[in-house]
C-alpha positions as CSV (number, residue, x, y, z in Angstrom):
1,M,-74.5,38.6,-111.8
2,R,-76.0,35.2,-111.5
3,L,-75.5,32.8,-108.6
4,L,-75.6,29.2,-109.7
5,I,-75.6,26.4,-107.1
6,A,-75.6,22.9,-108.3
7,C,-77.0,20.2,-106.1
8,A,-77.3,16.4,-105.9
9,L,-79.0,14.6,-108.8
10,L,-82.6,13.8,-107.9
11,A,-84.0,10.4,-109.0
12,T,-86.5,11.7,-111.5
13,T,-86.2,15.4,-111.6
14,G,-82.6,16.0,-112.5
15,C,-80.4,18.6,-111.0
16,M,-81.6,21.5,-108.9
17,E,-80.1,25.0,-109.6
18,T,-80.7,28.3,-107.9
19,F,-80.8,31.5,-109.8
20,S,-80.7,34.8,-107.9
21,V,-79.9,38.5,-108.5
22,G,-81.3,41.8,-107.2
23,G,-84.1,43.6,-109.1
24,S,-87.8,43.2,-109.9
25,G,-89.8,40.0,-109.3
26,I,-90.5,39.4,-113.1
27,T,-88.6,36.5,-114.6
28,K,-88.6,35.1,-118.1
29,I,-88.1,31.3,-118.3
30,V,-86.6,30.1,-121.6
31,T,-85.8,26.5,-122.4
32,N,-83.7,24.9,-125.1
33,P,-85.6,23.4,-126.8
34,P,-88.7,25.6,-126.3
35,G,-92.1,24.3,-125.6
36,A,-91.4,22.7,-122.2
37,T,-93.9,23.0,-119.3
38,A,-92.6,25.1,-116.4
39,R,-94.6,24.3,-113.1
40,V,-94.0,27.1,-110.6
41,E,-94.6,26.0,-107.0
42,G,-97.7,27.6,-105.6
43,F,-98.7,29.4,-108.9
44,G,-99.4,27.0,-111.7
45,E,-97.7,26.3,-115.0
46,C,-96.8,27.8,-118.3
47,E,-95.3,26.8,-121.6
48,T,-91.8,28.1,-122.3
49,P,-90.8,30.7,-123.1
50,C,-93.0,32.4,-120.5
51,T,-92.8,35.2,-117.9
52,V,-93.6,34.8,-114.2
53,S,-93.9,37.2,-111.4
54,L,-92.3,36.1,-108.2
55,D,-93.0,37.4,-104.7
56,A,-90.7,35.0,-103.0
57,P,-88.2,32.2,-103.9
58,R,-90.0,29.4,-105.7
59,N,-89.2,25.9,-106.9
60,V,-89.8,25.4,-110.6
61,T,-90.0,22.0,-112.3
62,I,-89.4,22.1,-116.1
63,A,-90.4,19.1,-118.2
64,K,-90.8,18.1,-121.8
65,A,-91.6,14.8,-123.4
66,G,-88.4,13.0,-124.4
67,Y,-86.2,15.1,-122.1
68,L,-85.0,14.7,-118.5
69,A,-87.0,17.0,-116.1
70,K,-85.1,19.7,-114.3
71,R,-85.8,21.4,-111.0
72,I,-84.6,24.9,-110.4
73,R,-85.1,27.4,-107.6
74,L,-85.9,31.0,-108.7
75,E,-85.3,34.0,-106.5
76,P,-87.1,37.2,-107.2
77,G,-85.1,39.6,-109.3
78,H,-83.6,37.4,-112.0
79,S,-84.8,38.9,-115.3
80,K,-84.1,35.8,-117.5
81,V,-83.3,32.2,-116.9
82,T,-82.3,29.8,-119.7
83,V,-82.5,26.1,-119.0
84,D,-80.9,23.6,-121.4
85,L,-82.8,20.3,-121.3
86,E,-81.0,17.0,-121.9
87,L,-82.4,14.2,-124.1
88,A,-83.7,11.3,-122.0
89,A,-81.7,8.8,-124.1
90,P,-79.2,10.7,-126.2
91,T,-77.4,8.8,-128.9
92,A,-75.2,9.7,-131.8
93,D,-75.7,6.3,-133.6
94,V,-78.5,5.4,-136.0
95,E,-79.4,1.8,-136.1
96,S,-79.8,0.9,-139.8
97,T,-81.8,-2.1,-138.9
98,Q,-84.4,0.1,-137.2
99,M,-84.9,2.3,-140.2
100,P,-88.1,1.7,-142.3
101,E,-87.9,0.4,-145.8
102,L,-88.0,3.1,-148.5
């Protein structure tokens, strides 16, 4: 079972979430889309998807160019965490005036 606690929106890092369950200290971090940088407080960083070993609760900042950064808090024992990243400026419209001449 996963405990998810949403928090206040931070100015530049998005929403902070906490993931926690019992078990080992190995956690796989997966992002949608993949290829984001996950910076684990006190340990360094890796490119997602990646696996980290946690000895204590850690804050993780996940960032990718063109997407809003997210902060999550990982507790030891969560085997897999999937984080959906949001586009920094999502749009459904295509400006035809901005398209190059073909």
